[in-house]
C-alpha positions in Angstrom: 161.9 26.9 103.2 158.6 26.1 101.5 156.0 28.8 101.9 152.4 28.6 100.9 149.6 31.2 101.1 146.0 30.0 101.3 143.4 32.7 100.7 139.6 32.6 100.9 136.5 34.2 102.3 134.8 33.5 105.6 133.9 29.8 106.0 135.5 29.0 102.6 137.5 26.0 103.9 140.9 27.8 103.9 141.8 26.6 107.4 140.7 23.0 106.6 142.8 23.1 103.4 145.9 24.3 105.4 145.4 21.6 107.9 145.0 19.0 105.2 148.2 20.2 103.5 150.1 20.2 106.9 148.9 16.6 107.7 150.0 15.4 104.2 153.5 16.9 104.7 154.4 14.1 107.2 156.1 16.7 109.4 155.5 17.6 113.0 152.9 20.4 112.9 152.8 23.6 114.9 149.8 26.0 114.6 150.5 29.6 115.2 147.2 31.2 116.3 146.8 34.9 115.9 143.3 35.3 117.3 142.6 36.5 120.8 139.5 35.3 122.7 138.2 38.8 123.5 134.6 37.7 123.8 132.6 34.5 124.2 131.8 34.2 120.4 135.5 34.4 119.5 136.4 31.9 122.3 133.9 29.5 120.8 135.4 29.9 117.3 138.9 29.2 118.7 137.7 26.1 120.5 136.1 24.8 117.3 139.3 25.2 115.4 141.3 23.5 118.2 138.8 20.6 118.4 139.2 20.1 114.6 143.0 19.6 114.8 144.8 16.3 115.4 145.8 15.9 119.1 149.6 15.7 118.4 149.7 19.2 116.9 151.2 22.1 119.0 149.5 25.5 119.2 151.5 28.7 119.9 149.7 32.0 120.3 151.2 35.0 118.5 148.6 37.8 118.3 151.3 40.5 117.6 154.9 39.1 117.4 154.4 36.8 114.5 157.9 37.1 112.9 159.6 36.5 116.3 157.4 33.5 116.9 158.1 32.0 113.5 161.9 32.4 114.0 161.6 30.6 117.4 159.4 27.8 116.2 160.3 27.1 112.5 162.6 24.0 112.0 163.6 21.9 109.0 161.5 19.0 110.2 158.4 21.0 111.1 155.3 22.4 109.3 154.0 25.7 110.6 150.4 26.8 110.0 149.8 30.6 110.6 146.1 31.0 111.1 145.5 33.7 110.2 147.3 36.7 108.8 144.0 38.7 108.6 143.4 38.5 112.4 147.0 39.3 113.0 146.6 42.4 110.8 143.5 43.4 112.8 145.5 43.2 116.0 148.2 45.4 114.5 145.7 48.0 113.4 143.8 48.1 116.7 144.9 51.7 117.3 144.1 52.8 113.7 140.8 54.3 114.8 142.8 57.1 116.5 144.5 58.2 113.4 143.6 61.6 112.1 142.2 61.9 108.6 144.7 61.5 105.8 147.1 59.4 108.0 147.9 55.8 106.9 148.7 52.6 108.6 152.4 53.4 107.8 152.1 56.0 110.6 151.5 53.2 113.1 154.9 52.1 114.4 153.7 48.7 115.6 152.0 47.9 112.3 155.1 49.0 110.3 157.6 47.2 112.5 155.7 43.9 112.7 154.7 43.8 109.0 158.2 44.5 107.8 159.6 41.9 110.2 157.3 39.3 108.8 158.1 40.0 105.2 161.9 40.0 106.0 161.7 36.8 108.1 159.5 34.6 105.8 162.3 33.9 103.2 164.8 33.0 105.9 162.8 30.3 107.7 163.5 26.5 107.6 160.8 23.9 107.1 157.4 24.4 105.6 155.2 27.4 106.3 151.5 27.6 105.5 149.9 31.0 105.9 146.1 31.4 106.0 144.5 34.8 105.1 141.1 36.1 104.2 140.5 37.7 100.9 138.5 40.7 101.9 138.6 42.7 98.7 135.9 40.9 96.9 133.0 42.5 98.7 131.5 45.9 99.2 133.5 49.0 99.9 133.5 49.4 103.7 131.6 52.5 104.8 134.0 53.6 107.5 137.6 54.9 107.1 138.8 52.2 109.5 137.1 49.5 107.4 138.6 50.8 104.2 142.1 51.0 105.8 141.8 47.4 107.0 140.6 46.2 103.6 143.4 48.1 101.8 146.1 46.8 104.2 144.8 43.2 104.0 145.1 43.4 100.2 148.6 44.8 100.4 149.7 42.3 102.9 148.3 39.4 100.8 150.1 40.7 97.7 153.4 41.0 99.5 153.2 37.5 101.0 152.1 36.0 97.7 155.2 37.4 96.1 157.3 35.5 98.7 155.4 32.2 98.4 156.0 29.7 95.6 152.5 28.4 96.0 149.3 30.4 96.4 145.9 28.9 96.6 142.4 30.4 96.7 139.7 28.4 98.4 136.0 28.8 97.7 133.3 26.4 98.8 136.0 24.1 100.2 137.6 23.8 96.8 141.2 24.8 96.3 142.1 26.7 93.2 145.9 27.0 92.6 146.7 30.6 91.7 150.5 30.2 91.7 152.7 27.1 91.6 156.5 27.7 91.1 
């Protein structure tokens, strides 16, 4: 398994970089989409991403069960793009606003189960896996407890995935900067 993490801010070019790397692999490509079209603006964003992809690429939706979907779809002759881990995390933390003060994301069974499953599954997968994630820790401190929880868990998830991936890239202004290359 070859795993790569591509990080960046909003509209940094991280998805385009992942698509370029997948196209250059010469393998059949499957995109695992984690976003859900819950409103018209998100539906338009999803359509724009779909329109940008080559016609032969498959898309599989996995808003929650990412590890299970990766196990089903990964193959030695396939390149998988997961776009994106940050939206997936948002889906897992959807009930976090109900947590009482002082309780953490670890107290959400869905979050803990799915995050742990992903981290256990990634090293076992065949083929090439390209994971896209937002780097949300470079901005202001969010003013709400839920915003701070999301920022903290996104940072922790990115760190845990980066440990598992031999290649980690940060994209800014469409320019990839290699942070790790084993």
